[in-house]
N, C-alpha and C positions, 0 to 999 in steps of 0.2 A: 857771273854770279852763280853761286851754288843754289840749286833748288832745295827748299826745306824738305826734310824727311817726313814720312807719314806721321811720326810722333810729334815733330815740330808743328806740323799742320794741325794736329789735335790741340796743342797748346795755344796756337793762334786762334783756333775756333773757340776755345774756352774763353780767351781774352775778349773775343768779339761777341760774347753772349749778351753784352750790353752795348746799346747804340745811343750815345749821348745826344746826337742830333735828332734822331727819331723818337727819343725818350722811351725806348723799349728795353726790356730786360728779360731774357729768357729764364733767368734764375731769380726772378722777383720774389718767389716764395718757395717753400720747401718742395712742393709738388713739381714746380718747374725745374728745380735742381735735380730731383730724382728722375724726371723724364729725360733731361739732357744727358745725365750719366748713362741711362739705359740706351738712349738713342745713339750715343757716341761709342757704345760697345765696351764701356768700362766696367760693366757688371752684367752678369747673366740674368739677373732679375731686377725688378725695380727696387732700389734700396730704400730703407727707412731713413729719412733725413731729419735729424733733430734740429731744433732752433739754434742750438749752439753750433752744430755742424754747418748749418746754412750760413751763419754769421762768419765762421772761420773760412768758409769757401769764398764768401764775398771779399774778405780781407786778403785772401790769397790771390784772388782774381785782380784786385786793385794793385797788388805788388807785381804781378805778371804784366799788367797793362803799363805800369810805370817803367818796368825794365824794358819792355818792348818799345815803349814810346821814346825812351832816351836813346835807343839804339845800342845800349850797353850789352844786351843779350846777343846782338849781332857781332859786336866787337869781341865778345868772349867766345864766339863760335858755338854758342849753345844750340842754336836752331838747326844747324846743319849736322851736328854730331850725335844727336840722340839716336841710338841704334835699337834700343829695346823699348817696348811700350812702357810708359810711366804712369799707370793708373793710380799708383800710390800717391802721386803728387796731388791728385784730387780726392781720392777716396780716403786718404789719411787726414782729411779735413774734419774728421769726426763722424763720418757716415758709417752706417752699419746695414748690412743686408739682413732681410728677415730670416 
C-alpha cells in the first residue's frame, strides 16, 4: 500500500476535524475554523472566517468525509497522487485573510 502524501495527510486531517463518536468538532465555530487553518499552515495569518465560509467549509468537509468513507477517493488514486499543497481546496470555501 502506498503511504499518503503530505497533502493527502492534510486532507485526512481536515476530514477528521469532527469526531462523531466523541461528539467533538474542531471546526464547530468560525474561530475554530480560523485556528485550524492557521495551525495547518494553510495561511500565514489567522484568516477572517465568515458565517457563509464556515458553512461552505462544513459542506466541503462532509463531501470529503463521504468520499473517503466510501473508499472512492482511494480507488481514484487521489490520496497518493497529490503532489502540490492544495490550500485552495479549503481556503476557497469563502475565507478571507485580513
